[in-house]
C-alpha positions as MATLAB code, in Angstrom:
seq = 'XXXXXXXXXXXXXXXXXXXXXXXXXXXXXXXXXXXXXXXXXXXXXXXXXXXXXXXXXXXXXXXXXXXXXXXXXXXXXXXXXXXXXXXXXXXXXXXXXXXXXXXXXXXXXXXXXXXXXXXXXXXXXXXXXXXXXXXXXXXXXXXXXXXXXXXXXXXXXXXXXXXXXXXXXXXXXXXXXXXXXXXXXXXXXXXXXXXXXXXXXXXXXXXXXXXXXXXXXXXXXXXXXXXXXXXXXXXXXXXXXXXXXXXXXXXXXXXXXXXXXXXXXXXXXXXXXXXXXXXXXXXXXXXXXXXXXXXXXXXXXXXXXXXXXXXXXXXXXXXXXXXXXXXXXXXXXXXXXXXXXXXXXXXXXXXXXXXXXXXXXXXXXXXXXXX';
ca = [
      15.348   -7.122   -7.664;
      12.571   -8.385   -5.433;
      10.023  -10.619   -7.099;
       6.503   -9.468   -7.895;
       4.959  -12.248   -5.856;
       6.943  -11.372   -2.712;
       5.892   -7.734   -3.015;
       2.200   -8.558   -3.451;
       2.248  -10.983   -0.535;
       3.649   -8.212    1.647;
       1.342   -5.367    0.615;
      -1.837   -7.377    0.023;
      -2.279  -10.345    2.376;
      -5.794  -10.766    0.978;
      -4.676  -10.998   -2.646;
      -6.518  -13.505   -4.837;
      -4.648  -16.856   -4.653;
      -4.849  -17.334   -8.428;
      -3.192  -13.962   -9.003;
      -0.453  -14.727   -6.478;
       0.243  -18.015   -8.252;
       0.307  -16.292  -11.637;
       2.735  -13.643  -10.381;
       5.108  -16.384   -9.233;
       5.766  -17.318  -12.878;
       8.726  -14.987  -13.232;
       9.484  -16.115  -16.782;
       6.158  -14.730  -18.043;
       6.775  -11.353  -16.425;
      10.262  -11.296  -17.920;
       8.875  -12.125  -21.372;
       6.558   -9.106  -21.064;
       9.575   -6.892  -20.361;
       8.995   -6.399  -16.627;
      12.711   -6.547  -15.926;
      13.361   -3.331  -13.970;
      12.044   -2.013  -10.637;
      10.451    0.970  -12.386;
       8.520   -1.159  -14.877;
       7.384   -3.646  -12.249;
       6.255   -0.928   -9.828;
       4.136    0.750  -12.498;
       2.630   -2.549  -13.684;
       1.690   -3.669  -10.178;
       0.271   -0.229   -9.337;
      -2.072   -0.380  -12.314;
      -3.385   -3.873  -11.606;
      -3.690   -3.075   -7.886;
      -6.329   -0.478   -8.712;
      -8.024   -2.550  -11.415;
      -8.431   -5.522   -9.038;
      -9.339   -3.651   -5.856;
      -6.002   -4.145   -4.126;
      -5.190   -7.426   -5.921;
      -8.273   -9.121   -4.469;
     -10.948   -9.221   -7.206;
     -10.406  -11.048  -10.482;
     -14.024  -10.652  -11.563;
     -16.012   -7.453  -11.588;
     -18.488   -7.377   -8.731;
     -22.048   -6.182   -9.245;
     -23.081   -6.269   -5.600;
     -23.943   -2.594   -5.519;
     -26.441   -0.736   -3.401;
     -28.950    1.444   -5.238;
     -26.977    4.519   -4.196;
     -23.732    3.097   -5.574;
     -25.389    2.076   -8.849;
     -26.487    5.671   -9.411;
     -22.997    6.940   -8.512;
     -21.274    4.622  -10.989;
     -23.844    3.979  -13.719;
     -26.305    6.842  -13.266;
     -27.266    9.705  -15.539;
     -24.185   11.750  -16.403;
     -21.874    9.016  -15.062;
     -22.204    6.222  -17.620;
     -23.925    5.508  -20.919;
     -26.348    3.203  -19.080;
     -27.865    6.331  -17.433;
     -29.676    4.347  -14.727;
     -32.188    6.473  -12.765;
     -32.761    6.137   -9.023;
     -36.020    4.183   -9.356;
     -34.455    1.568  -11.628;
     -31.345    1.350   -9.439;
     -33.500    0.233   -6.520;
     -34.702   -2.735   -8.596;
     -31.199   -3.649   -9.801;
     -29.517   -3.466   -6.386;
     -28.140   -6.861   -5.374;
     -28.934   -8.462   -8.751;
     -25.586   -8.867  -10.522;
     -26.971  -10.560  -13.617;
     -29.608   -7.899  -14.222;
     -27.167   -5.066  -13.531;
     -24.489   -6.239  -15.962;
     -27.075   -6.974  -18.641;
     -28.355   -3.433  -18.204;
     -24.875   -1.885  -18.235;
     -22.920   -4.014  -20.741;
     -25.580   -6.092  -22.468;
     -28.802   -5.709  -24.421;
     -30.089   -3.177  -21.893;
     -27.474   -0.711  -23.169;
     -27.419   -1.304  -26.922;
     -24.692    1.172  -27.826;
     -22.254   -0.075  -25.181;
     -23.052   -3.687  -26.051;
     -22.166   -3.033  -29.682;
     -18.836   -1.491  -28.670;
     -17.993   -4.534  -26.530;
     -19.186   -7.082  -29.079;
     -21.950   -8.323  -26.764;
     -24.660   -9.523  -29.156;
     -26.654  -12.156  -27.254;
     -28.790  -12.013  -24.107;
     -26.554  -12.863  -21.165;
     -23.359  -11.497  -22.747;
     -23.263   -8.493  -20.425;
     -22.984  -10.738  -17.386;
     -20.962  -13.520  -18.990;
     -18.269  -11.172  -20.310;
     -18.120   -8.709  -17.410;
     -14.703   -7.497  -16.252;
     -12.255  -10.281  -15.457;
      -8.554  -10.931  -14.897;
      -5.794   -8.651  -13.643;
      -6.913   -5.734  -15.833;
     -10.622   -6.588  -15.861;
     -10.950   -7.509  -19.522;
     -14.561   -6.739  -20.565;
     -16.825   -7.785  -23.456;
     -17.205  -10.764  -25.799;
     -14.795   -9.240  -28.326;
     -12.006   -8.825  -25.751;
     -12.488  -12.337  -24.352;
     -12.368  -13.766  -27.880;
      -9.035  -12.027  -28.449;
      -7.480  -14.034  -25.608;
      -9.135  -17.322  -26.568;
     -11.720  -17.369  -23.779;
     -14.929  -16.628  -25.668;
     -16.167  -20.191  -25.160;
     -15.023  -20.381  -21.522;
     -15.040  -16.860  -20.036;
     -14.979  -18.123  -16.445;
     -11.389  -19.284  -16.973;
     -10.323  -15.623  -16.787;
     -10.078  -15.957  -12.992;
      -7.789  -18.994  -13.001;
      -4.073  -18.893  -12.277;
      -3.371  -19.951  -15.855;
      -5.242  -17.085  -17.517;
      -5.819  -14.200  -15.082;
      -2.496  -12.477  -15.745;
      -1.695  -13.365  -19.347;
      -4.126  -10.953  -20.984;
      -2.779   -8.118  -18.830;
       0.846   -8.964  -19.655;
       0.099   -9.181  -23.377;
      -1.705   -5.842  -23.369;
       1.106   -4.219  -21.390;
       3.833   -5.452  -23.729;
       1.959   -4.762  -26.969;
       0.831   -1.221  -26.143;
       4.100    0.500  -25.306;
       3.590    0.460  -21.549;
       7.200   -0.447  -20.771;
       8.412    2.717  -22.476;
       5.977    4.850  -20.479;
       7.184    3.160  -17.297;
      10.815    3.781  -18.282;
      10.194    7.537  -18.432;
       8.058    7.346  -15.260;
       4.926    8.665  -16.976;
       2.163    7.421  -14.674;
      -0.415    9.724  -16.245;
       0.033    8.376  -19.774;
       0.115    4.835  -18.405;
      -3.220    5.364  -16.684;
      -4.708    6.674  -19.925;
      -3.304    3.691  -21.829;
      -4.667    1.136  -19.337;
      -7.898    2.753  -18.199;
      -8.899    4.761  -21.242;
      -9.151    7.809  -18.979;
      -7.735    8.973  -15.679;
     -10.061    7.164  -13.269;
      -8.509    6.671   -9.823;
      -5.291    8.331  -11.015;
      -4.372    9.476   -7.503;
      -4.792    5.930   -6.179;
      -2.563    4.573   -8.934;
       0.151    7.084   -8.058;
      -0.218    6.266   -4.363;
       0.179    2.553   -5.078;
       3.189    3.226   -7.292;
       4.938    5.265   -4.598;
       4.388    2.503   -2.053;
       5.588   -0.244   -4.394;
       8.580    1.762   -5.585;
       9.850    2.218   -2.046;
       9.813   -1.559   -1.569;
      11.388   -2.357   -4.927;
      14.138    0.235   -4.819;
      15.275   -0.708   -1.299;
      17.231   -3.755   -2.479;
      18.589   -1.883   -5.495;
      19.735    1.211   -3.591;
      17.954    3.125   -6.351;
      17.266    6.883   -6.276;
      13.852    8.532   -6.365;
      11.693    7.262   -9.220;
      12.017   10.440  -11.293;
      15.820   10.240  -11.056;
      15.817    6.554  -12.009;
      13.710    7.244  -15.093;
      15.061    7.601  -18.598;
      15.104   11.104  -20.035;
      12.026   11.996  -22.054;
      12.316   14.279  -25.102;
       8.852   15.665  -24.312;
       9.906   16.579  -20.772;
      13.127   18.108  -22.087;
      11.132   20.322  -24.467;
       8.824   21.333  -21.618;
      11.818   22.268  -19.464;
      13.303   24.322  -22.296;
      10.039   26.262  -22.538;
       9.993   26.886  -18.786;
      13.593   28.110  -18.825;
      12.667   30.394  -21.708;
       9.994   31.893  -19.445;
      12.574   32.494  -16.719;
      12.163   29.475  -14.446;
      15.396   28.220  -12.905;
      15.355   24.463  -13.557;
      17.731   21.919  -15.031;
      17.038   20.676  -18.557;
      17.559   16.935  -18.164;
      14.374   15.359  -19.545;
      13.256   14.082  -16.126;
      10.038   15.284  -14.521;
      11.357   15.821  -11.001;
      10.241   17.984   -8.059;
      11.784   21.192   -9.436;
      10.013   20.777  -12.771;
       6.769   20.054  -10.933;
       7.246   23.142   -8.748;
       7.884   25.286  -11.833;
       4.701   23.981  -13.467;
       2.681   24.726  -10.315;
       4.125   28.255  -10.156;
       3.290   28.841  -13.814;
      -0.235   27.479  -13.389;
      -0.920   29.713  -10.385;
       0.391   32.766  -12.227;
      -1.693   32.083  -15.321;
      -5.079   31.018  -14.028;
      -4.692   27.294  -14.746;
      -5.557   24.550  -12.247;
      -2.416   24.168  -10.121;
      -1.905   20.395  -10.093;
       1.710   20.205  -11.297;
       0.644   18.235  -14.381;
       1.571   19.565  -17.805;
      -1.724   18.729  -19.490;
      -3.056   20.112  -22.761;
      -4.369   23.384  -21.308;
      -1.139   24.058  -19.397;
       0.988   23.353  -22.474;
      -1.182   25.671  -24.581;
      -0.843   28.383  -21.933;
       2.951   27.999  -21.894;
       3.131   28.385  -25.670;
       0.811   31.397  -25.503;
       3.008   33.082  -22.881;
       6.149   32.405  -24.919;
       4.482   33.946  -27.955;
       3.357   36.981  -25.947;
       6.798   37.583  -24.427;
       8.745   37.109  -27.674;
      10.742   40.313  -28.331;
      10.046   42.442  -31.379;
      12.488   42.132  -34.267;
      15.731   43.843  -33.340;
      14.875   44.087  -29.636;
      17.002   42.372  -26.980;
      15.449   39.336  -25.306;
      14.875   40.037  -21.621;
      12.935   37.142  -20.040;
      10.791   37.960  -17.044;
      11.578   36.021  -13.851;
       8.819   33.809  -12.424;
       8.146   36.317   -9.636;
       7.255   38.906  -12.235;
       4.968   36.615  -14.199;
       1.886   38.310  -15.524;
      -1.269   37.767  -13.501;
      -4.027   35.710  -14.988;
      -5.725   37.650  -17.745;
      -9.247   38.805  -17.124;
     -12.025   38.280  -19.623;
     -11.574   35.875  -22.513;
      -7.840   35.166  -22.383;
      -6.297   32.611  -24.717;
      -6.169   30.110  -21.848;
      -9.803   30.715  -20.930;
     -10.858   30.289  -24.555;
      -8.939   27.014  -24.834;
     -10.361   25.692  -21.562;
     -13.903   26.712  -22.460;
     -13.737   25.109  -25.879;
     -12.244   21.902  -24.502;
     -14.954   21.675  -21.832;
     -17.632   21.907  -24.524;
     -15.966   19.137  -26.515;
     -15.710   16.983  -23.362;
     -19.390   17.517  -22.558;
     -20.304   16.654  -26.130;
     -18.385   13.391  -25.785;
     -20.387   12.548  -22.674;
     -23.640   13.469  -24.413;
     -22.844   11.127  -27.305;
     -23.033    8.214  -24.864;
     -26.768    8.879  -24.618;
     -27.438    9.518  -28.309;
     -29.233    6.185  -28.600;
     -32.000    7.605  -26.402;
     -33.057   10.206  -28.954;
     -31.971   11.629  -32.297;
     -32.170   15.085  -30.724;
     -29.573   14.080  -28.139;
     -27.263   13.067  -30.974;
     -27.856   16.373  -32.754;
     -27.101   18.219  -29.520;
     -23.803   16.365  -29.152;
     -22.833   17.233  -32.728;
     -23.717   20.896  -32.147;
     -21.678   21.124  -28.929;
     -18.718   19.430  -30.612;
     -18.809   21.891  -33.513;
     -19.014   24.912  -31.199;
     -16.250   23.588  -28.918;
     -13.879   22.816  -31.787;
     -14.559   26.253  -33.277;
     -13.715   27.987  -29.992;
     -10.482   26.014  -29.616;
      -9.617   26.790  -33.248;
     -10.134   30.519  -32.647;
      -7.709   30.367  -29.731;
      -5.122   28.499  -31.804;
      -5.445   30.880  -34.760;
      -5.183   33.895  -32.490;
      -2.168   32.493  -30.654;
      -0.129   30.889  -33.417;
      -1.391   31.423  -36.961;
      -1.918   35.193  -37.041;
       1.444   36.020  -35.380;
       3.202   33.635  -37.777;
       1.626   35.094  -40.926;
       1.633   38.735  -39.869;
       4.415   39.211  -37.313;
       4.656   42.514  -35.520;
       7.286   44.741  -37.069;
       9.907   46.548  -35.044;
       9.417   50.291  -34.540;
      11.381   52.487  -36.930;
      14.287   54.166  -35.088;
      13.934   57.941  -34.767;
];
């Protein structure tokens, strides 16, 4: 297998020298479990995005006013920086990070463990996975000397420890880039870029191994196997092997298009709920023969408040409430609004679940009495 350092030198000539040196310590990568092409490709793809193509080991605050509003503005970040304030912060890294991570954003500062003036700047993102906050730096022994996070000795170790301790190798083994992104990023920011980097790195790593496509090289996942069983039950012609390959993706896209769900080929929460709802709807009455409908005959998206629409609507309310909570420190009324939206959203989702699963389970439809 090609080494990590040779790959990074090829794909990123401008990579940070300290990171290149750190990646040359093969024993540390091996100790973190990065022993297969699939694991290494996923790991490098994640840090490529976190470090701006392997080049930045410290978060940069050299933003224009426009960029500050795009990243840290109202509705984008808990800092909620307005245009007028952004103009004053532009080009001032210290002031920006204090406003975003420090005392200028009390709620975020508390989450990060930043308690003193200057902490926002001092403990800004650093290292291969941009470790952020006094609490996180203390966990890796750099609270007293945070600037060491960019050195060859320390820039990679926090990332390797986090990767190994948080089940990332398993997610790489089953080729689950989406769950990996959630585990590393806390959300799905720049997910498409992470996948793009993975595809590029995988092609380089698998060349020497004569390995198949990444999905075929992955271990079987019980979750994917269950998904495939559900799709087959709905009439889709795919192999049940526990690997999320192109045919499984195509089946998901076809199902999504036929059922009014965003057609992205990803089996997210809404898609999974829609699949279960369709299975429940197409289940034969007691004593009736099971005749699954083929994909071409799939029912069109329901109009009005379908189960899928209810689930999506409720989830959107909950998501918006989560965003609103970020600003609850501005006013008690904002906090009350977030609580209200959460309650309404959860109630709507619950109604969909009860309608789809609970009622049919407790009061199943009875078969018609033969004449």
